[in-house]
C-alpha positions as CSV (number, residue, x, y, z in Angstrom):
1,X,42.0,184.8,-7.7
2,X,41.9,188.4,-7.2
3,X,45.2,189.8,-5.6
4,X,44.6,191.5,-2.4
5,X,46.5,194.5,-1.2
6,X,47.8,192.9,1.9
7,X,48.1,189.1,2.9
8,X,48.0,188.2,6.6
9,X,49.4,184.9,8.0
10,X,47.6,184.0,11.3
11,X,44.0,184.5,12.3
12,X,44.6,185.2,15.8
13,X,43.8,188.3,17.6
14,X,46.7,190.3,16.1
15,X,46.1,189.1,12.6
16,X,42.4,189.6,12.6
17,X,42.7,193.0,14.2
18,X,45.1,194.2,11.5
19,X,42.8,192.7,8.9
20,X,39.7,194.3,10.6
21,X,41.4,197.8,10.6
22,X,42.7,197.6,7.0
23,X,39.2,196.4,5.7
24,X,37.5,199.3,7.4
25,X,39.8,201.7,5.3
26,X,38.9,199.8,2.1
27,X,41.9,197.6,1.7
28,X,41.5,194.3,0.2
29,X,42.9,191.6,2.6
30,X,43.3,187.9,2.6
31,X,43.9,186.1,5.9
32,X,45.7,182.7,5.8
33,X,45.4,180.3,8.9
34,X,46.7,177.0,9.3
35,X,44.3,175.6,11.9
36,X,40.8,174.6,11.1
37,X,39.5,177.6,13.2
38,X,40.2,181.3,13.9
39,X,41.3,182.5,17.2
40,X,44.9,181.2,17.6
41,X,45.5,181.1,21.4
42,X,41.9,182.1,21.8
43,X,39.9,179.0,22.1
44,X,36.5,178.9,23.7
45,X,34.7,175.6,23.7
46,X,31.0,175.0,24.1
47,X,28.9,171.8,24.5
48,X,25.2,171.5,25.1
49,X,25.5,169.6,28.3
50,X,28.9,171.0,29.7
51,X,31.6,173.4,29.1
52,X,29.5,176.6,28.5
53,X,31.9,179.2,27.3
54,X,35.0,177.5,28.7
55,X,38.3,178.9,27.7
56,X,41.2,176.5,26.7
57,X,43.3,179.6,26.0
58,X,43.2,183.2,26.8
59,X,40.5,183.8,29.5
60,X,40.8,187.2,31.5
61,X,40.8,190.7,30.6
62,X,43.6,191.7,32.9
63,X,42.5,195.2,33.9
64,X,40.4,198.0,32.3
65,X,42.4,197.7,29.0
66,X,41.4,200.3,26.4
67,X,41.6,198.4,23.0
68,X,39.9,195.3,24.3
69,X,37.3,196.8,26.1
70,X,36.6,199.3,23.3
71,X,36.3,196.4,20.7
72,X,33.9,194.5,23.1
73,X,31.7,197.6,23.2
74,X,31.8,198.3,19.6
75,X,30.9,194.7,18.9
76,X,28.2,194.8,21.6
77,X,29.7,191.8,23.5
78,X,29.1,191.9,27.3
79,X,31.6,191.1,29.9
80,X,31.6,190.8,33.6
81,X,33.9,191.3,36.7
82,X,36.0,188.3,37.6
83,X,37.0,189.2,41.1
84,X,36.9,187.2,44.2
85,X,39.1,186.1,47.2
86,X,42.7,184.6,46.5
87,X,43.2,181.6,48.8
88,X,46.6,179.9,49.5
89,X,46.7,176.2,50.4
90,X,50.0,175.4,52.3
91,X,51.0,172.9,54.8
92,X,47.5,171.7,55.4
93,X,45.9,175.2,55.9
94,X,43.8,177.4,53.7
95,X,44.7,181.1,54.3
96,X,43.5,184.4,52.5
97,X,46.0,186.9,51.6
98,X,46.8,189.3,48.7
99,X,50.5,188.9,49.2
100,X,51.8,185.3,49.3
101,X,55.7,186.2,48.7
102,X,57.7,187.0,51.8
103,X,59.8,190.1,51.6
104,X,57.9,191.4,48.5
105,X,58.2,195.0,49.5
106,X,62.0,194.6,49.9
107,X,62.2,192.9,46.5
108,X,60.4,195.9,44.9
109,X,62.7,198.2,46.5
110,X,65.8,196.4,45.5
111,X,64.6,196.2,42.0
112,X,64.0,199.9,41.9
113,X,67.7,200.4,42.7
114,X,68.8,198.0,39.8
115,X,70.7,200.1,37.2
116,X,71.6,197.5,34.7
117,X,69.2,194.6,33.5
118,X,69.8,191.0,34.3
119,X,67.6,187.8,34.6
120,X,65.5,187.7,37.7
121,X,67.1,184.4,38.8
122,X,70.6,185.9,39.0
123,X,69.4,189.1,40.4
124,X,67.8,187.1,43.4
125,X,70.8,185.1,43.9
126,X,72.9,188.3,44.1
127,X,70.5,190.5,46.2
128,X,68.9,187.7,48.2
129,X,71.4,185.0,49.0
130,X,71.2,182.4,51.8
131,X,68.6,180.4,53.7
132,X,66.9,183.4,55.1
133,X,65.6,184.3,51.6
134,X,64.8,180.9,50.3
135,X,61.1,181.6,50.5
136,X,61.5,184.8,48.5
137,X,63.4,183.1,45.8
138,X,61.0,180.1,45.7
139,X,58.0,182.5,45.7
140,X,59.3,184.6,42.8
141,X,60.3,181.5,40.8
142,X,56.9,180.2,41.1
143,X,55.2,183.4,40.3
144,X,57.4,184.2,37.3
145,X,56.9,180.6,36.1
146,X,53.1,180.5,36.7
147,X,51.8,184.0,35.9
148,X,54.4,185.0,33.2
149,X,54.9,181.4,31.9
150,X,58.6,182.3,31.9
151,X,61.9,180.8,32.5
152,X,63.2,182.9,35.5
153,X,66.8,182.2,34.3
154,X,65.9,184.3,31.1
155,X,63.3,186.5,32.2
156,X,64.3,190.4,32.3
157,X,64.2,192.0,35.8
158,X,63.6,195.4,34.3
159,X,60.5,194.0,32.5
160,X,59.1,192.2,35.8
161,X,59.6,195.4,37.7
162,X,57.6,197.3,35.1
163,X,54.8,194.5,35.2
164,X,54.7,194.5,39.0
165,X,54.4,198.3,39.2
166,X,51.4,198.4,36.9
167,X,49.3,195.5,38.2
168,X,45.6,196.2,38.2
169,X,44.3,193.1,39.8
170,X,41.1,194.8,41.1
171,X,39.8,195.1,37.5
172,X,39.7,191.7,35.9
173,X,37.0,190.8,33.5
174,X,35.5,187.8,31.7
175,X,33.7,187.9,28.2
176,X,30.3,186.6,28.8
177,X,30.3,184.3,25.8
178,X,34.0,183.7,25.7
179,X,36.7,185.5,23.9
180,X,35.9,183.7,20.6
181,X,32.7,186.0,20.3
182,X,35.2,189.0,19.9
183,X,37.3,186.9,17.4
184,X,34.1,185.9,15.6
185,X,33.0,189.5,15.3
186,X,36.4,190.5,13.7
187,X,36.3,187.7,11.2
188,X,32.7,188.4,10.2
189,X,33.3,192.1,9.7
190,X,36.4,191.2,7.5
191,X,34.3,188.8,5.5
192,X,31.3,191.2,5.1
193,X,33.7,193.7,3.6
194,X,34.6,191.2,0.8
195,X,37.7,189.7,2.3
196,X,38.7,186.1,2.5
197,X,40.0,184.1,5.6
198,X,41.3,180.7,4.4
199,X,41.5,178.0,7.1
200,X,43.6,174.9,6.9
201,X,46.0,176.8,4.9
202,X,49.7,176.3,6.1
203,X,52.3,178.7,4.7
204,X,55.7,177.2,4.0
205,X,57.5,179.8,2.0
206,X,57.5,183.5,1.6
207,X,59.1,185.0,-1.5
208,X,59.5,188.8,-1.4
209,X,61.1,191.8,-2.8
210,X,60.0,195.4,-2.1
211,X,56.4,195.8,-3.1
212,X,55.8,192.1,-4.0
213,X,55.1,189.0,-1.8
214,X,54.3,185.6,-2.9
215,X,53.2,183.0,-0.4
216,X,53.5,179.2,-1.1
217,X,51.5,176.8,1.1
218,X,52.4,173.3,2.0
219,X,50.1,172.2,-0.8
220,X,51.9,174.2,-3.4
221,X,49.1,177.0,-3.6
222,X,50.4,180.7,-4.2
223,X,49.1,183.8,-2.9
224,X,50.3,187.2,-4.2
225,X,50.2,190.7,-2.6
226,X,51.9,193.9,-2.2
227,X,52.4,193.7,1.4
228,X,52.5,190.9,4.2
229,X,51.6,190.8,7.8
230,X,53.2,188.0,9.7
231,X,51.0,187.5,12.8
232,X,52.3,184.2,14.0
233,X,53.2,183.2,17.7
234,X,56.7,183.8,18.7
235,X,57.0,180.0,19.2
236,X,56.3,179.2,15.5
237,X,58.6,182.0,14.3
238,X,61.3,180.4,16.6
239,X,60.8,176.9,15.2
240,X,63.5,174.9,13.3
241,X,62.8,175.1,9.7
242,X,62.2,171.3,9.5
243,X,59.4,171.4,12.0
244,X,55.7,171.4,11.0
245,X,54.4,175.1,10.8
246,X,57.9,176.7,10.2
247,X,58.3,179.3,7.6
248,X,61.2,180.1,5.3
249,X,61.9,183.6,3.8
250,X,63.4,184.0,0.3
251,X,65.6,186.1,0.6
252,X,66.4,185.5,4.2
253,X,65.9,188.3,6.8
254,X,68.8,187.8,9.1
255,X,68.4,190.7,11.3
256,X,64.7,189.8,12.2
257,X,65.6,186.2,12.5
258,X,68.0,187.1,15.1
259,X,65.6,189.3,16.9
260,X,63.1,186.6,17.0
261,X,65.5,184.1,18.7
262,X,66.4,186.8,21.3
263,X,62.8,186.8,22.7
264,X,61.4,184.7,25.4
265,X,58.2,182.4,24.7
266,X,56.5,180.7,27.7
267,X,55.0,177.3,28.1
268,X,51.7,176.3,29.8
269,X,49.4,173.4,30.4
270,X,45.8,174.2,31.0
271,X,43.3,172.0,32.9
272,X,39.5,172.3,32.5
273,X,37.8,169.9,35.1
274,X,34.1,170.2,35.2
275,X,32.4,168.3,38.1
276,X,28.8,167.5,39.0
277,X,28.6,170.4,41.4
278,X,31.2,172.7,43.0
279,X,32.4,170.5,45.8
280,X,34.6,173.3,47.0
281,X,31.6,175.2,48.2
282,X,30.1,172.4,50.3
283,X,29.9,172.1,54.0
284,X,32.7,169.4,54.3
285,X,35.3,171.8,52.5
286,X,34.1,174.8,54.8
287,X,34.8,172.6,57.8
288,X,38.2,171.6,56.3
289,X,38.9,175.2,55.5
290,X,37.8,176.7,58.5
291,X,35.7,179.1,56.4
292,X,33.5,178.9,53.2
293,X,35.4,178.9,50.0
294,X,32.4,180.2,48.0
295,X,33.9,183.7,47.4
296,X,37.2,182.1,46.2
297,X,38.5,182.8,42.6
298,X,42.1,181.8,42.8
299,X,43.6,178.9,44.8
300,X,47.4,178.7,45.0
301,X,49.3,175.7,46.3
302,X,52.6,173.9,46.2
303,X,51.1,170.9,44.6
304,X,52.1,169.3,41.2
305,X,49.5,171.3,39.4
306,X,49.7,174.3,41.7
307,X,47.3,177.0,40.5
308,X,43.5,176.6,40.2
309,X,40.7,179.0,39.8
310,X,36.9,179.0,39.7
311,X,34.4,180.9,37.7
312,X,33.5,183.2,40.6
313,X,31.4,185.4,40.9
314,X,29.4,183.1,38.5
315,X,28.3,179.9,40.1
316,X,29.9,177.0,38.1
317,X,31.2,173.5,38.8
318,X,34.2,174.2,36.5
319,X,37.7,174.2,38.0
320,X,40.6,175.4,35.9
321,X,44.1,174.3,36.6
322,X,47.3,175.9,35.3
323,X,50.9,174.9,35.1
324,X,53.4,177.1,33.5
325,X,57.1,177.8,32.9
326,X,59.8,175.2,33.3
327,X,57.7,172.8,35.2
328,X,55.3,172.6,32.1
329,X,58.3,172.2,29.8
330,X,59.2,169.1,32.0
331,X,55.9,167.6,31.4
332,X,55.9,168.2,27.5
333,X,56.0,164.3,27.0
334,X,53.2,163.5,29.5
335,X,50.1,161.9,28.1
336,X,46.7,163.6,28.6
337,X,45.7,160.8,31.0
338,X,48.8,161.2,32.9
339,X,48.2,164.9,33.2
340,X,44.6,164.3,34.4
341,X,45.9,161.9,37.1
342,X,48.4,164.5,38.2
343,X,45.6,167.2,38.4
344,X,43.3,165.0,40.4
345,X,46.0,164.0,42.7
346,X,46.7,167.8,43.4
347,X,43.1,168.4,44.2
348,X,42.9,165.3,46.2
349,X,45.9,166.5,48.4
350,X,44.2,170.1,48.7
351,X,40.6,168.9,49.5
352,X,41.3,165.7,51.3
353,X,39.2,163.6,48.7
354,X,40.1,160.5,47.1
355,X,41.3,160.5,43.6
356,X,38.5,157.8,42.8
357,X,36.1,160.0,44.5
358,X,37.0,163.1,42.5
359,X,36.7,160.8,39.2
360,X,33.2,159.9,40.1
361,X,32.4,163.6,40.5
362,X,34.1,164.5,37.1
363,X,31.5,164.8,34.2
364,X,33.9,166.4,31.6
365,X,37.6,167.3,31.2
366,X,39.9,168.8,28.5
367,X,43.6,169.3,28.9
368,X,45.7,171.4,26.4
369,X,49.5,171.7,26.3
370,X,50.0,174.5,24.3
371,X,53.8,173.8,23.8
372,X,52.7,170.6,21.8
373,X,50.4,172.5,19.5
374,X,52.5,172.7,16.2
375,X,50.9,176.1,15.2
376,X,51.4,177.7,18.7
377,X,54.4,175.9,20.3
378,X,53.9,177.7,23.6
379,X,51.6,180.2,25.5
380,X,52.7,183.8,25.3
381,X,55.9,185.9,25.3
382,X,57.9,187.2,28.2
383,X,60.7,189.7,27.9
384,X,64.4,188.7,28.0
385,X,67.1,191.2,28.7
386,X,67.6,191.3,24.9
387,X,63.8,191.5,24.2
388,X,63.5,195.3,24.1
389,X,65.9,195.8,21.3
390,X,64.7,192.8,19.5
391,X,61.2,194.4,19.6
392,X,62.4,197.5,17.9
393,X,63.8,195.5,15.0
394,X,60.6,193.4,14.4
395,X,58.4,196.6,14.8
396,X,60.3,198.0,12.0
397,X,58.8,197.1,8.5
398,X,61.1,195.4,6.0
399,X,61.1,197.7,2.9
400,X,57.7,198.7,3.7
401,X,56.8,195.0,2.5
402,X,57.0,192.7,5.5
403,X,55.5,193.6,8.7
404,X,55.4,191.6,11.8
405,X,52.5,191.6,14.3
406,X,51.7,189.8,17.6
407,X,51.6,190.0,21.4
408,X,55.3,189.7,21.6
409,X,55.7,193.1,19.7
410,X,53.8,195.0,22.4
411,X,55.7,197.4,24.5
412,X,53.5,198.1,27.5
413,X,52.3,196.9,30.9
414,X,49.8,194.4,29.5
415,X,52.4,192.0,28.1
416,X,51.4,188.5,27.0
417,X,47.7,189.5,26.9
418,X,44.9,189.6,24.2
419,X,45.2,193.4,24.9
420,X,48.9,193.2,23.6
421,X,47.9,191.2,20.5
422,X,45.1,193.6,19.6
423,X,47.2,196.6,20.0
424,X,50.0,195.2,17.9
425,X,47.3,194.6,15.2
426,X,46.0,198.1,15.4
427,X,49.7,199.5,15.2
428,X,50.7,197.3,12.1
429,X,47.5,198.4,10.3
430,X,48.3,202.1,10.9
431,X,51.9,201.6,9.5
432,X,50.5,200.1,6.3
433,X,47.7,202.9,5.9
434,X,50.4,205.7,6.6
């Protein structure tokens, strides 16, 4: 087996982007992936009769993000706007509003005055105590849990302030044929340059010294290189060494291990429910809501599965459900059938349709609990108070031999996104190229 210049562990967006950039500069690269597919937390599914370009993982391009949109343009991959009305269902009523959290402007004002970082939960208790601000505290908890997939008791107030000050909700996009079309482009380009991507290859041990790396897989196969990029999800890096997918370093890297454990990694359960037709657009729902819901993209509620979205502006019978943060952690032991029942009951409560009636309309469903995926163990990262310093440690190569990459190492406004992963892949490739 020819020895590559660089080994990459993980064929998600960060790992493949790094490999792609290195391959374009003539480096020989081998990518090792534990799953039977590329993409990692990008997972587009297609069937002939249902689920056309449906996303089990990453779905939106959250803004006019330069690395993502530049890569899509280079690959000739089309994308479209994903805008529409945001609708709130509460206490039996549907309302349209861009701001669902009471006293939001006051919250931002107080956050801007904050001098020393703390977690957002403690910040709210200190700055907004009492019954008068219960709705604000609940709203922020739900938003941080849902959108950021974070535990508010750990999430950095400074990081959330930065995120909320840079939101670009008017410029959301979806990739026409799914994010996997971008992943396939990266993988194809790497292979065409003479590089290898090995699937079903689970790394167990990393033996290293300056300028030399040896990888040992769970089947005892060795791979050697001069440099190594570890492009694994933070949840896998945080996993106990006895768990499936965990990796052991020889010799240990205690400073980096401590940094990894200091960062936050979220949890999400995603629901894809395809019905025979988009019932939320029918006349009965229009009467119930007091207006047509055809322009609706997001539906927020206080139901057990609280967040839903449509494929608007595309006409589709697919509804996507989303449950993140501590509420998703609480359901880690639920079966898929139990989760489906909870999803249908939530929709039943909102649209005043019986669960059996919804089941009769349902033609296909797929539910993924990303925390239970052994090669992911969660959704995407969020900043704890300690994350900023931890990121500096991990972004610093170890003896110019070990390099870390991934969305958790991105330091910008687009945290937890494909853009973050791609950017990290670009940056680590540039470090290796010098």
